[in-house]
C-alpha positions in Angstrom: 9.2 -1.5 16.2 8.8 -4.8 14.9 5.7 -5.1 17.0 4.0 -1.8 16.5 4.3 -2.9 12.5 3.1 -6.3 13.0 0.2 -5.3 14.9 -0.5 -2.5 12.1 -0.1 -4.9 9.0 -2.8 -7.8 11.3 -4.9 -4.9 11.7 -5.1 -3.5 7.6 -5.5 -7.4 6.4 -8.4 -8.0 9.6 -9.8 -4.1 7.8 -9.1 -5.2 4.0 -11.0 -9.2 4.8 -14.2 -7.1 6.1 -14.5 -4.3 3.2 -13.7 -7.4 1.1 -16.3 -9.9 2.3 -19.1 -8.2 0.6 -17.4 -8.6 -3.4 -16.9 -12.4 -2.9 -19.6 -12.6 -5.4 -17.6 -9.7 -7.6 -18.2 -10.5 -11.4 -14.5 -9.0 -12.2 -11.0 -9.1 -10.3 -9.1 -6.0 -11.9 -5.5 -4.9 -11.1 -3.9 -1.3 -11.2 -0.5 0.4 -10.5 -0.2 3.7 -9.6 2.1 6.2 -7.8 2.7 9.8 -6.8 3.3 11.8 -3.9 4.1 10.9 -1.2 3.8 7.4 -2.2 6.2 6.2 -4.7 4.1 2.8 -5.4 1.0 2.1 -5.5 -0.7 -1.7 -7.0 -3.6 -2.0 -6.1 -6.1 -5.5 -6.1 -10.3 -4.7 -7.1 -12.9 -6.5 -7.0 -16.0 -5.2 -9.2 -20.0 -5.8 -7.4 -22.5 -5.0 -10.1 -22.1 -2.1 -12.6 -20.6 0.8 -9.8 -19.4 -1.2 -6.9 -15.8 -1.5 -6.3 -13.8 -3.1 -3.4 -10.1 -2.3 -3.5 -7.2 -3.8 -1.2 -3.3 -1.8 -2.1 -0.3 -1.3 -0.3 1.5 1.6 -0.8 5.4 2.2 -0.8 6.8 5.6 -0.2 9.6 6.8 2.3 6.9 4.5 5.2 4.5 2.5 3.9 0.6 1.3 4.5 -1.9 -1.0 3.4 -5.7 0.5 2.4 -8.6 -1.1 1.9 -12.1 0.8 0.7 -14.9 1.1 -1.4 -16.0 2.8 -4.4 -19.1 3.7 -6.1 -18.3 4.5 -10.5 -20.0 6.8 -12.4 -18.8 7.2 -16.0 -15.4 9.2 -15.4 -15.9 9.6 -12.1 -15.3 7.4 -9.4 -16.2 8.7 -5.3 -14.9 6.1 -2.3 -13.9 5.8 1.4 -11.4 3.6 3.0 -9.3 3.1 6.0 -5.9 2.4 6.1 -2.8 4.7 5.0 -3.7 8.1 4.1 -0.9 10.4 3.6 3.1 11.4 4.7 3.7 14.7 5.7 6.6 16.4 8.4 4.7 17.9 10.9 7.5 18.9 13.1 9.0 21.9 11.6 10.9 23.9 13.0 9.2 27.1 13.3 9.9 30.3 15.3 6.8 32.1 17.2 6.3 34.3 14.2 4.1 32.0 11.7 5.7 34.5 8.7 8.9 31.5 8.9 7.4 28.6 8.8 6.3 26.9 5.3 2.9 27.5 3.6 2.7 24.0 2.0 4.6 21.3 4.5 3.1 18.8 2.7 5.8 18.6 0.2 8.3 18.0 3.0 7.9 14.5 4.2 9.1 12.5 7.0 9.0 8.4 7.3 5.7 8.8 9.1 2.4 7.0 7.1 -0.7 8.9 8.6 -3.2 5.8 9.1 -6.8 6.3 9.3 -10.2 7.2 7.6 -10.3 9.3 4.2 -12.5 9.6 1.3 -11.4 9.5 -2.3 -11.5 10.7 -5.5 -10.3 9.6 -9.4 -11.1 10.7 -12.5 -10.9 8.4 -15.3 -9.6 9.8 -18.5 -11.7 6.8 -20.8 -14.0 6.3 -18.3 -14.1 2.8 -18.4 -12.0 0.4 -15.9 -8.8 0.0 -18.3 -6.7 3.0 -19.0 -5.2 6.0 -17.0 -6.5 8.2 -13.9 -5.7 10.5 -11.7 -6.6 9.7 -7.9 -6.9 11.8 -5.0 -7.1 10.8 -1.4 -7.4 13.1 1.5 -8.3 11.9 5.7 -7.7 12.0 9.1 -5.7 10.2 11.4 -2.5 8.5 13.5 0.6 9.3 12.8 2.4 5.8 12.8 5.0 5.8 15.7 3.6 8.6 17.3 0.5 10.1 18.7 0.2 12.9 16.7 -3.4 12.6 15.3 -3.2 14.8 11.5 -5.3 15.6 8.6 -3.2 14.4 5.5 -3.9 13.3 1.8 -2.0 11.8 -1.2 -1.9 12.1 -5.5 -1.8 9.0 -7.9 -1.6 8.7 -11.6 -2.5 5.3 -12.3 -3.3 2.7 -14.7 -5.4 -0.1 -14.5 -4.7 -3.0 -16.4 
């Protein structure tokens, strides 16, 4: 278990460094903190390059945890991006019989302790249009559940405050 966590941590850090290299000449360092479902806390460090490009790395903490590194493009209130790392956490081994009517329709609200690690896309709406202030963030992607070989789609929703 410890060996798997160390491997995941090191691969996330390497990915974060590779994605952050172009931001070495960034114009501003910012910090934000968010929380939502299934990750309760997600502190983020962002390096801004030019007017619209932002490189970021964050740590997501919930029933399981994970690191994320990515790049995003800001246009007014809207921010679009891509990332590698923790996507979400949900339970996939639900006790369903052969009849699909017995399975929950929205099993994303039921989480387990397995974060999906993979590639994803993000959308953020900044209520004040600037980097500072409140935002609503949605991330979705595809990857492998930690501790298993199960591949799945996953996502998360966060309310974020940019300092």
